[in-house]
N, CA, C and O of each residue as an XYZ file, in Angstrom:
356
protein
N      -3.243     20.811     -7.008
C      -3.341     19.445     -7.464
C      -4.771     19.222     -7.980
O      -5.751     19.548     -7.311
N      -4.851     18.672     -9.160
C      -6.167     18.431     -9.744
C      -6.758     17.127     -9.199
O      -6.055     16.306     -8.610
N      -8.036     16.964     -9.407
C      -8.724     15.750     -8.951
C      -8.138     14.508     -9.623
O      -7.947     13.478     -8.977
N      -7.859     14.612    -10.904
C      -7.333     13.444    -11.617
C      -5.937     13.055    -11.121
O      -5.640     11.867    -11.000
N      -5.086     14.027    -10.835
C      -3.759     13.688    -10.322
C      -3.845     13.160     -8.890
O      -3.076     12.276     -8.513
N      -4.769     13.689     -8.092
C      -4.953     13.178     -6.731
C      -5.436     11.731     -6.761
O      -4.958     10.902     -5.987
N      -6.377     11.424     -7.646
C      -6.862     10.049     -7.769
C      -5.758      9.113     -8.257
O      -5.652      7.980     -7.786
N      -4.944      9.577     -9.189
C      -3.853      8.748     -9.699
C      -2.828      8.463     -8.598
O      -2.349      7.336     -8.472
N      -2.495      9.475     -7.809
C      -1.536      9.277     -6.717
C      -2.118      8.343     -5.662
O      -1.416      7.466     -5.158
N      -3.397      8.523     -5.322
C      -4.032      7.641     -4.344
C      -4.053      6.204     -4.856
O      -3.822      5.273     -4.086
N      -4.325      6.015     -6.131
C      -4.345      4.688     -6.737
C      -2.982      4.004     -6.601
O      -2.906      2.826     -6.252
N      -1.923      4.737     -6.873
C      -0.567      4.170     -6.763
C      -0.244      3.837     -5.310
O       0.292      2.768     -5.020
N      -0.569      4.754     -4.397
C      -0.322      4.508     -2.971
C      -1.116      3.289     -2.506
O      -0.599      2.465     -1.752
N      -2.365      3.168     -2.947
C      -3.223      2.052     -2.550
C      -2.605      0.721     -2.974
O      -2.573     -0.221     -2.182
N      -2.114      0.629     -4.213
C      -1.520     -0.626     -4.684
C      -0.233     -0.959     -3.945
O       0.022     -2.127     -3.653
N       0.574      0.037     -3.641
C       1.817     -0.223     -2.902
C       1.496     -0.741     -1.506
O       2.113     -1.696     -1.034
N       0.531     -0.107     -0.851
C       0.132     -0.559      0.484
C      -0.485     -1.954      0.415
O      -0.244     -2.771      1.304
N      -1.270     -2.242     -0.612
C      -1.865     -3.572     -0.746
C      -0.782     -4.640     -0.811
O      -0.885     -5.663     -0.134
N       0.246     -4.421     -1.608
C       1.316     -5.411     -1.714
C       2.094     -5.538     -0.401
O       2.655     -6.597     -0.123
N       2.135     -4.479      0.405
C       2.788     -4.566      1.705
C       1.921     -5.320      2.714
O       2.449     -5.985      3.606
N       0.598     -5.222      2.582
C      -0.330     -5.822      3.540
C      -0.631     -7.290      3.223
O      -0.954     -8.052      4.134
N      -0.536     -7.697      1.982
C      -0.931     -9.050      1.568
C      -0.318    -10.191      2.397
O      -1.042    -11.134      2.714
N       0.951    -10.161      2.759
C       1.503    -11.317      3.484
C       1.045    -11.456      4.930
O       1.223    -12.528      5.509
N       0.465    -10.429      5.541
C       0.103    -10.486      6.960
C      -1.042    -11.460      7.203
O      -2.068    -11.412      6.523
N      -0.858    -12.339      8.173
C      -1.916    -13.236      8.611
C      -2.224    -14.413      7.708
O      -3.247    -15.071      7.900
N      -1.389    -14.697      6.745
C      -1.648    -15.815      5.831
C      -1.067    -17.087      6.443
O       0.104    -17.130      6.821
N      -1.892    -18.107      6.535
C      -1.439    -19.426      6.995
C      -1.512    -20.386      5.813
O      -2.550    -20.528      5.167
N      -0.388    -21.038      5.548
C      -0.344    -21.970      4.418
C      -0.923    -23.323      4.824
O      -1.111    -23.606      6.007
N      -1.200    -24.148      3.823
C      -1.709    -25.495      4.083
C      -0.676    -26.316      4.847
O      -1.034    -27.139      5.690
N       0.592    -26.097      4.556
C       1.663    -26.822      5.235
C       1.702    -26.451      6.713
O       1.847    -27.328      7.565
N       1.575    -25.163      7.029
C       1.586    -24.716      8.421
C       0.353    -25.208      9.172
O       0.424    -25.488     10.369
N      -0.758    -25.312      8.486
C      -2.016    -25.726      9.098
C      -2.085    -27.234      9.303
O      -2.925    -27.719     10.061
N      -1.220    -27.968      8.644
C      -1.187    -29.416      8.803
C      -2.183    -30.161      7.935
O      -2.337    -31.374      8.076
N      -2.842    -29.476      7.064
C      -3.825    -30.129      6.201
C      -3.517    -29.834      4.756
O      -2.361    -29.670      4.366
N      -4.548    -29.771      3.986
C      -4.374    -29.448      2.587
C      -5.179    -30.363      1.702
O      -5.601    -31.446      2.108
N      -5.378    -29.916      0.510
C      -6.124    -30.669     -0.487
C      -5.120    -31.376     -1.381
O      -4.117    -30.792     -1.794
N      -5.400    -32.633     -1.674
C      -4.518    -33.425     -2.528
C      -4.320    -32.730     -3.875
O      -5.291    -32.332     -4.519
N      -3.077    -32.588     -4.294
C      -2.769    -32.016     -5.598
C      -2.573    -30.508     -5.598
O      -2.318    -29.924     -6.651
N      -2.687    -29.864     -4.438
C      -2.461    -28.417     -4.377
C      -1.096    -28.139     -3.769
O      -0.501    -29.000     -3.122
N      -0.622    -26.954     -3.982
C       0.669    -26.542     -3.451
C       0.590    -26.416     -1.931
O      -0.374    -25.846     -1.419
N       1.583    -26.935     -1.191
C       1.544    -26.826      0.268
C       1.634    -25.377      0.753
O       1.255    -25.083      1.887
N       2.123    -24.482     -0.080
C       2.225    -23.075      0.305
C       0.964    -22.278      0.042
O       0.908    -21.087      0.347
N      -0.067    -22.930     -0.530
C      -1.320    -22.234     -0.815
C      -1.998    -21.846      0.500
O      -1.986    -22.624      1.453
N      -2.588    -20.650      0.558
C      -3.197    -20.209      1.811
C      -4.471    -20.978      2.147
O      -5.246    -21.355      1.268
N      -4.664    -21.197      3.448
C      -5.893    -21.816      3.929
C      -6.963    -20.736      4.052
O      -8.068    -20.874      3.527
N      -6.618    -19.667      4.751
C      -7.517    -18.525      4.910
C      -6.731    -17.285      4.512
O      -5.691    -16.991      5.102
N      -7.214    -16.567      3.531
C      -6.477    -15.396      3.062
C      -6.944    -14.105      3.705
O      -6.136    -13.184      3.823
N      -8.194    -13.976      4.128
C      -8.697    -12.775      4.784
C      -8.644    -11.547      3.894
O      -8.275    -10.465      4.348
N      -9.006    -11.705      2.642
C      -8.861    -10.618      1.668
C      -9.718     -9.399      1.996
O      -9.283     -8.269      1.773
N     -10.921     -9.602      2.518
C     -11.798     -8.461      2.821
C     -11.161     -7.552      3.873
O     -11.163     -6.330      3.722
N     -10.620     -8.142      4.929
C      -9.957     -7.336      5.967
C      -8.734     -6.625      5.410
O      -8.464     -5.479      5.769
N      -7.994     -7.295      4.539
C      -6.801     -6.680      3.956
C      -7.163     -5.498      3.067
O      -6.453     -4.492      3.058
N      -8.255     -5.608      2.322
C      -8.695     -4.493      1.478
C      -9.143     -3.305      2.316
O      -8.888     -2.155      1.957
N      -9.809     -3.580      3.432
C     -10.231     -2.495      4.328
C      -9.012     -1.820      4.945
O      -8.929     -0.592      4.961
N      -8.067     -2.605      5.452
C      -6.852     -2.023      6.033
C      -6.048     -1.254      4.984
O      -5.506     -0.188      5.274
N      -5.972     -1.788      3.782
C      -5.257     -1.104      2.709
C      -5.878      0.255      2.433
O      -5.163      1.245      2.277
N      -7.201      0.313      2.372
C      -7.891      1.571      2.105
C      -7.655      2.572      3.228
O      -7.412      3.750      2.964
N      -7.722      2.119      4.472
C      -7.519      3.025      5.613
C      -6.079      3.556      5.669
O      -5.859      4.757      5.827
N      -5.115      2.659      5.540
C      -3.711      3.083      5.603
C      -3.376      3.995      4.419
O      -2.651      4.976      4.581
N      -3.891      3.684      3.250
C      -3.646      4.520      2.070
C      -4.244      5.913      2.242
O      -3.636      6.908      1.848
N      -5.423      5.979      2.824
C      -6.055      7.281      3.053
C      -5.227      8.127      4.006
O      -5.075      9.330      3.792
N      -4.688      7.512      5.059
C      -3.857      8.254      6.012
C      -2.572      8.738      5.342
O      -2.190      9.899      5.494
N      -1.905      7.850      4.599
C      -0.664      8.238      3.916
C      -0.916      9.319      2.868
O      -0.149     10.276      2.757
N      -1.994      9.164      2.101
C      -2.318     10.161      1.095
C      -2.661     11.498      1.758
O      -2.243     12.552      1.277
N      -3.412     11.460      2.850
C      -3.757     12.687      3.572
C      -2.521     13.399      4.112
O      -2.435     14.626      4.058
N      -1.568     12.633      4.632
C      -0.327     13.231      5.123
C       0.464     13.862      3.980
O       1.009     14.956      4.127
N       0.526     13.178      2.854
C       1.226     13.732      1.691
C       0.543     14.965      1.140
O       1.205     15.925      0.746
N      -0.779     14.940      1.111
C      -1.535     16.099      0.631
C      -1.360     17.288      1.562
O      -1.212     18.421      1.103
N      -1.376     17.039      2.859
C      -1.166     18.128      3.826
C       0.238     18.713      3.664
O       0.408     19.932      3.695
N       1.241     17.852      3.492
C       2.607     18.336      3.290
C       2.708     19.146      2.000
O       3.437     20.136      1.947
N       1.992     18.739      0.977
C       1.988     19.483     -0.284
C       1.310     20.845     -0.111
O       1.801     21.859     -0.608
N       0.191     20.857      0.590
C      -0.569     22.108      0.770
C       0.186     23.147      1.589
O       0.072     24.343      1.317
N       0.967     22.708      2.603
C       1.689     23.692      3.415
C       3.059     24.030      2.834
O       3.782     24.861      3.384
N       3.416     23.382      1.718
C       4.631     23.749      1.008
C       5.857     22.911      1.322
O       6.950     23.227      0.851
N       5.708     21.858      2.097
C       6.860     21.009      2.406
C       7.197     20.041      1.275
O       8.349     19.634      1.118
N       6.209     19.685      0.507
C       6.395     18.699     -0.544
C       6.198     19.377     -1.896
O       5.101     19.397     -2.454
N       7.296     19.933     -2.403
C       7.253     20.558     -3.722
C       8.561     20.256     -4.454
O       9.486     19.692     -3.868
N       8.637     20.621     -5.703
C       9.788     20.281     -6.533
C      11.072     20.920     -6.000
O      12.125     20.282     -5.997
N      10.991     22.156     -5.557
C      12.185     22.838     -5.065
C      12.758     22.145     -3.832
O      13.966     21.922     -3.752
N      11.905     21.805     -2.876
C      12.382     21.134     -1.667
C      12.908     19.736     -1.969
O      13.923     19.320     -1.409
N      12.232     19.015     -2.842
C      12.697     17.670     -3.179
C      14.024     17.702     -3.923
O      14.882     16.853     -3.681
N      14.216     18.672     -4.833
C      15.491     18.749     -5.544
C      16.614     19.161     -4.599
O      17.738     18.675     -4.730
N      16.330     20.042     -3.657
C      17.337     20.441     -2.671
C      17.686     19.244     -1.781
O      18.852     19.051     -1.435
N      16.697     18.450     -1.414
C      16.921     17.276     -0.571
C      17.788     16.249     -1.295
O      18.609     15.584     -0.665
N      17.618     16.114     -2.594
C      18.405     15.154     -3.367
C      19.722     15.726     -3.850
O      20.485     15.019     -4.509
N      20.013     16.967     -3.550
C      21.280     17.563     -3.931
C      21.347     18.032     -5.358
O      22.443     18.224     -5.885
N      20.213     18.225     -6.008
C      20.180     18.678     -7.401
C      20.122     20.197     -7.435
O      19.574     20.822     -6.526
N      20.688     20.794     -8.483
C      20.577     22.253     -8.588
C      19.121     22.652     -8.864
O      18.391     21.949     -9.564
N      18.723     23.776     -8.307
C      17.329     24.214     -8.505
C      17.263     25.584     -9.104
O      16.172     26.103     -9.337
């Protein structure tokens, strides 16, 4: 695996994990009982974006490392994936 393909795969994994992490810990203005006049009641009061970015980076690194290890030992290759999906190889 080249550096550019590894970076591209990590980038995709990072964005998928970010979208999975975004809803955690968000409290809306409606749930908080307050809010600013003229804003949507579902708008977040505290989003905690810095913590979410840190968690996204950590979880993505672990997932990418597991995938890279599986690729290096031969578990994650085209032949095994095609056999798993029932395709002729």
